[in-house]
C-alpha positions in Angstrom: 6.1 10.3 12.1 6.3 9.1 8.6 4.5 6.6 7.5 6.6 3.6 5.5 4.1 1.8 3.4 5.5 -1.6 2.4 2.7 -3.4 -0.3 2.7 -7.3 -1.1 2.8 -6.4 -4.7 1.7 -9.7 -6.4 -0.6 -9.9 -3.7 -2.3 -6.5 -4.2 -2.0 -6.8 -8.1 -3.9 -10.6 -8.1 -6.9 -9.1 -5.4 -7.3 -6.5 -7.6 -9.6 -6.8 -10.4 -8.6 -4.0 -12.6 -5.0 -5.2 -11.8 -5.5 -8.5 -11.7 -6.9 -8.7 -16.1 -3.9 -6.8 -16.5 -1.3 -9.6 -15.0 -3.3 -12.1 -16.7 -2.3 -11.5 -20.1 1.9 -10.3 -19.1 3.3 -10.1 -15.1 5.3 -7.0 -16.1 1.3 -5.0 -17.5 0.5 -6.3 -13.6 3.2 -4.5 -12.4 3.9 -1.5 -14.4 0.0 -0.7 -13.9 0.5 -1.1 -10.0 3.4 1.3 -10.0 1.9 4.0 -12.2 -1.4 3.7 -9.5 1.3 4.2 -6.7 3.1 7.0 -8.4 0.0 9.3 -8.5 -1.1 8.1 -4.8 3.0 9.6 -3.6 2.2 12.8 -5.7 -0.3 13.3 -3.6 0.2 11.8 0.1 4.0 11.9 -0.3 4.7 8.8 2.2 7.2 6.4 1.7 6.4 3.5 -0.5 8.2 0.2 -1.3 6.8 -2.6 -3.6 7.9 -6.1 -2.3 7.6 -8.9 -5.0 8.9 -12.3 -5.3 12.5 -12.6 -7.6 11.5 -15.6 -9.5 9.0 -13.9 -11.4 11.7 -11.0 -11.6 12.2 -9.3 -14.6 15.8 -10.7 -16.8 18.8 -8.7 -15.5 16.4 -7.0 -13.0 18.7 -5.8 -10.1 16.6 -6.4 -6.7 16.1 -3.2 -5.5 14.9 -0.3 -8.0 13.3 3.3 -7.2 10.4 4.2 -10.1 8.8 7.8 -9.3 10.1 7.8 -6.2 8.8 4.3 -5.1 11.1 1.8 -4.3 10.9 -1.9 -5.5 12.4 -4.7 -4.3 12.6 -8.6 -5.7 13.3 -10.9 -3.7 16.4 -12.8 -3.7 16.7 -16.6 -5.1 15.6 -18.9 -2.4 14.1 -16.2 -0.5 10.0 -15.6 -0.9 8.7 -11.6 -0.8 6.8 -12.8 2.6 10.4 -12.9 4.0 11.3 -10.2 3.0 8.2 -7.8 4.2 8.5 -9.8 7.6 12.5 -8.6 7.6 11.3 -5.0 7.3 8.6 -4.5 8.9 10.1 -6.2 11.8 13.0 -3.4 11.2 10.2 -0.3 10.7 8.0 -1.6 13.9 5.5 1.6 14.4 6.4 3.2 11.5 5.3 0.6 9.1 1.9 0.4 7.6 2.1 -3.4 5.7 -0.3 -3.6 2.6 -1.3 -8.0 2.2 -4.4 -9.9 2.6 -1.7 -12.6 3.7 -2.4 -13.4 7.3 0.9 -14.7 8.5 2.5 -11.8 7.2 -0.2 -9.6 9.0 -0.3 -11.3 12.1 3.6 -11.0 12.3 3.3 -7.8 11.4 0.7 -6.5 14.0 2.9 -8.3 16.6 6.4 -6.4 15.7 3.6 -3.4 16.3 2.9 -2.2 12.5 0.1 -0.9 11.1 -2.2 -3.1 8.9 -4.3 -2.8 6.0 -5.9 -5.5 3.7 -5.2 -5.4 -0.3 -8.8 -4.8 -1.6 -9.3 -2.1 1.5 -6.0 -0.1 0.2 -6.4 -0.1 -3.2 -10.0 1.5 -2.2 -8.0 4.6 -0.4 -5.9 5.0 -3.3 -8.4 5.4 -5.3 -11.0 7.5 -3.1 -7.5 9.3 -2.3 -6.6 10.1 -6.9 -10.6 10.8 -7.2 -10.7 13.6 -4.5 -7.4 15.1 -6.0 -8.7 14.8 -9.5 -12.3 16.4 -8.5 -10.2 19.1 -5.9 -8.7 20.1 -9.3 -12.0 20.4 -10.9 -13.9 22.2 -8.5 -11.6 24.7 -6.9 -13.8 27.5 -7.3 -16.4 25.9 -6.2 -17.4 25.8 -2.8 -20.4 23.5 -1.5 -20.7 20.4 0.6 -17.6 18.3 0.7 -17.7 14.7 0.7 -16.1 13.5 4.5 -16.5 10.0 6.2 -16.4 11.4 9.7 -19.1 9.5 11.6 -21.4 11.4 14.3 -22.8 10.1 16.9 -21.1 8.3 20.7 -17.8 7.3 20.6 -16.4 4.1 22.0 -12.7 4.1 22.7 -11.0 0.7 21.2 -7.9 -0.6 21.9 -4.5 1.2 21.7 -2.7 -0.6 19.3 -6.3 -0.3 17.1 -6.2 3.5 17.6 -2.8 3.4 16.2 -3.6 1.6 13.2 -6.5 4.0 12.3 -4.6 7.1 12.9 -1.7 5.0 10.6 -4.8 4.2 7.8 -6.2 7.5 8.1 -3.2 9.4 7.0 -3.4 7.1 3.7 
């Protein structure tokens, strides 16, 4: 089952320490930096990614739908917020979706529709680790030895079915 990652664009940008500084200089710089980061992540993981932005801050003459390096970009229409667009997408995708946002309204709605959720800072950390591990793998391709892992050992506890599904989707990041 493939994952469709639906990202609340400005939420992720403004929660990120590195992207928020660019966003404060120019909103377009923040968007471009986010898309560059996501495109390098997409080259590694090949998940379907959609970034949703509020249309009020859309660049002039932009379409409401666009595609950059395989990443789908959607700007909300006038009178509509990015939150409602994300909610509609989560309702349509259901179990196939992974919603990235720190907005509790979006997170609760997506979870009620069966979609997995992850906070913006946690997703940014996953992206950073994946890109770092990929560059490290290229450098150390011939070296053998200890492989860093986050797998823990010890007694297991069974989580609820919803939390296990959520964990499986997040592990695929």
